[in-house]
C-alpha positions as CSV (number, residue, x, y, z in Angstrom):
1,X,41.3,-16.3,-19.5
2,X,44.5,-14.9,-18.1
3,X,47.1,-17.0,-16.3
4,X,46.4,-15.0,-13.1
5,X,42.7,-15.9,-13.2
6,X,43.4,-19.5,-13.9
7,X,43.0,-20.7,-10.2
8,X,42.9,-24.3,-9.1
9,X,39.1,-24.0,-8.7
10,X,38.8,-22.7,-12.3
11,X,41.0,-25.5,-13.7
12,X,38.8,-28.1,-11.9
13,X,35.6,-26.5,-13.1
14,X,36.9,-26.3,-16.7
15,X,37.7,-30.0,-16.7
16,X,34.3,-30.8,-15.2
17,X,32.6,-28.8,-17.9
18,X,33.7,-30.9,-20.8
19,X,33.8,-34.3,-19.0
20,X,30.1,-34.3,-18.4
21,X,29.3,-34.1,-22.2
22,X,31.1,-37.4,-22.7
23,X,30.4,-39.3,-19.6
24,X,26.6,-38.8,-18.9
25,X,25.1,-39.9,-22.2
26,X,27.0,-43.2,-21.7
27,X,25.9,-43.5,-18.1
28,X,22.2,-42.8,-19.1
29,X,22.4,-45.4,-21.9
30,X,24.0,-48.0,-19.7
31,X,21.3,-47.6,-17.0
32,X,18.6,-47.8,-19.7
33,X,20.2,-51.0,-21.1
34,X,20.5,-52.6,-17.7
35,X,16.8,-51.7,-17.1
36,X,15.7,-53.3,-20.3
37,X,17.9,-56.4,-20.5
38,X,18.8,-57.2,-16.9
39,X,15.8,-56.2,-15.0
40,X,13.4,-56.7,-18.0
41,X,11.0,-54.0,-17.0
42,X,7.8,-53.7,-19.0
43,X,7.7,-51.0,-21.7
44,X,5.0,-49.1,-19.7
45,X,7.1,-49.2,-16.5
46,X,10.3,-48.2,-18.5
47,X,8.5,-45.2,-20.1
48,X,6.8,-44.0,-16.9
49,X,9.9,-44.2,-14.7
50,X,12.2,-42.8,-17.4
51,X,9.8,-39.8,-17.8
52,X,9.6,-39.4,-14.0
53,X,13.4,-39.2,-13.8
54,X,13.5,-36.7,-16.6
55,X,10.9,-34.4,-14.9
56,X,12.6,-34.9,-11.5
57,X,15.8,-33.6,-13.1
58,X,14.0,-30.3,-13.9
59,X,12.9,-30.0,-10.3
60,X,16.4,-30.8,-9.0
61,X,17.9,-28.3,-11.5
62,X,15.7,-25.6,-10.1
63,X,16.3,-26.5,-6.4
64,X,20.1,-26.9,-6.8
65,X,20.4,-23.6,-8.8
66,X,18.2,-21.6,-6.5
67,X,19.4,-22.8,-3.1
68,X,22.7,-24.6,-3.4
69,X,24.4,-22.6,-6.2
70,X,23.3,-19.2,-4.8
71,X,23.5,-19.8,-1.1
72,X,25.5,-22.9,-0.1
73,X,29.2,-22.0,0.5
74,X,30.4,-25.2,-1.1
75,X,28.9,-24.2,-4.5
76,X,28.4,-20.5,-4.2
77,X,32.0,-19.5,-5.0
78,X,32.2,-21.6,-8.1
79,X,28.8,-20.6,-9.4
80,X,29.8,-16.9,-8.6
81,X,32.7,-17.4,-11.1
82,X,30.1,-18.4,-13.7
83,X,28.1,-15.3,-13.1
84,X,31.1,-13.1,-13.3
85,X,32.3,-14.8,-16.5
86,X,29.3,-16.4,-18.2
87,X,31.3,-17.2,-21.4
88,X,33.9,-19.2,-19.5
89,X,33.2,-22.9,-20.0
90,X,33.3,-24.0,-16.4
91,X,31.0,-26.4,-14.5
92,X,30.6,-28.6,-11.5
93,X,33.5,-31.2,-11.5
94,X,32.5,-34.7,-12.6
95,X,33.7,-36.3,-9.4
96,X,31.2,-34.0,-7.5
97,X,28.2,-34.8,-9.7
98,X,28.9,-38.5,-9.9
99,X,29.2,-38.7,-6.1
100,X,25.8,-36.9,-5.8
101,X,24.3,-39.3,-8.4
102,X,25.6,-42.4,-6.5
103,X,24.1,-41.1,-3.2
104,X,20.8,-40.4,-4.9
105,X,20.8,-43.9,-6.5
106,X,21.7,-45.6,-3.3
107,X,18.9,-43.8,-1.4
108,X,16.3,-44.5,-4.1
109,X,17.4,-48.2,-4.4
110,X,16.8,-48.6,-0.6
111,X,13.2,-47.5,-1.0
112,X,12.2,-48.4,-4.6
113,X,14.6,-51.2,-5.5
114,X,17.4,-51.3,-8.1
115,X,15.2,-51.9,-11.2
116,X,13.1,-48.8,-10.7
117,X,16.1,-46.8,-9.6
118,X,18.1,-47.7,-12.7
119,X,15.5,-46.5,-15.2
120,X,14.5,-43.4,-13.2
121,X,18.1,-42.4,-12.9
122,X,18.6,-43.0,-16.6
123,X,15.9,-40.4,-17.3
124,X,17.3,-38.1,-14.6
125,X,20.7,-38.1,-16.1
126,X,19.4,-37.6,-19.6
127,X,17.6,-34.5,-18.2
128,X,20.9,-33.4,-16.8
129,X,22.5,-33.9,-20.3
130,X,19.7,-31.8,-21.8
131,X,20.5,-29.1,-19.3
132,X,24.2,-29.2,-20.3
133,X,23.3,-28.7,-23.9
134,X,20.9,-25.9,-23.2
135,X,23.3,-24.1,-20.8
136,X,26.3,-24.5,-23.2
137,X,24.2,-23.2,-26.1
138,X,22.7,-20.2,-24.3
139,X,26.2,-19.1,-23.2
140,X,28.3,-19.8,-26.3
141,X,26.1,-19.7,-29.4
142,X,24.1,-17.0,-31.0
143,X,20.6,-18.4,-31.2
144,X,18.3,-17.5,-34.1
145,X,15.3,-15.4,-32.9
146,X,12.1,-17.4,-32.5
147,X,13.9,-20.7,-31.8
148,X,13.9,-22.8,-28.6
149,X,17.4,-21.8,-27.8
150,X,16.8,-18.1,-28.3
151,X,13.8,-18.3,-25.9
152,X,16.0,-20.0,-23.3
153,X,18.9,-17.6,-24.0
154,X,16.7,-14.6,-23.2
155,X,15.2,-16.4,-20.1
156,X,18.7,-17.3,-18.7
157,X,20.1,-13.8,-19.5
158,X,17.5,-12.3,-17.2
159,X,18.8,-14.6,-14.4
160,X,22.4,-13.4,-15.0
161,X,21.1,-9.8,-14.6
162,X,18.8,-10.5,-11.7
163,X,19.9,-13.5,-9.7
164,X,16.7,-13.9,-7.7
165,X,14.6,-15.0,-10.8
166,X,14.7,-17.6,-13.6
167,X,16.6,-20.4,-11.8
168,X,15.6,-23.1,-14.3
169,X,18.0,-23.4,-17.2
170,X,16.4,-26.1,-19.3
171,X,13.0,-26.0,-17.5
172,X,11.0,-22.8,-17.2
173,X,8.1,-24.7,-15.7
174,X,9.5,-24.8,-12.2
175,X,10.0,-21.0,-12.1
176,X,6.4,-20.5,-13.1
177,X,5.2,-23.0,-10.4
178,X,7.4,-21.4,-7.7
179,X,6.7,-17.8,-8.9
180,X,10.3,-16.9,-9.7
181,X,9.6,-16.6,-13.4
182,X,10.4,-13.2,-15.0
183,X,9.6,-12.7,-18.7
184,X,11.6,-9.6,-19.3
185,X,14.6,-7.6,-17.9
186,X,12.1,-5.1,-16.5
187,X,11.4,-5.3,-12.7
188,X,8.3,-7.3,-11.6
């Protein structure tokens, strides 16, 4: 990255990229521990709500990527930088994602209570962390053919060539459900 290209936006996005790898596993674990030891939820409720949060992350990933990152002015410019330079390690700044999570948590807690919100958000954030790992790997590593990461690398490469398909990064399922899945670089 040249000095000329190193804008304020890029500096913030680069910082955000690496911060998430350290912060979110700790946040997810802390919410899980609060759910287990403070709220003392049953094992069944813990597992169910955690899994729900994990699956909801996949849906949120799809919706955010498809609509916010490709259409909303606030996110479109930064995401456009990612599409122009997919090898650059840039991401949504931590202070943006944490603010979004706090708003989600507050809203959910008003409806479902703090206990259910803690464990559901723990699963949601772990899903986000999985997304971070998949996205980092598909852009910075050479995946061995036939592996999970190779499959997702091919899937995500198609999105970078044709921005109206394959919005999921760590979840192909939602593209299949919403009919935006494309298996190859060839036109539908």
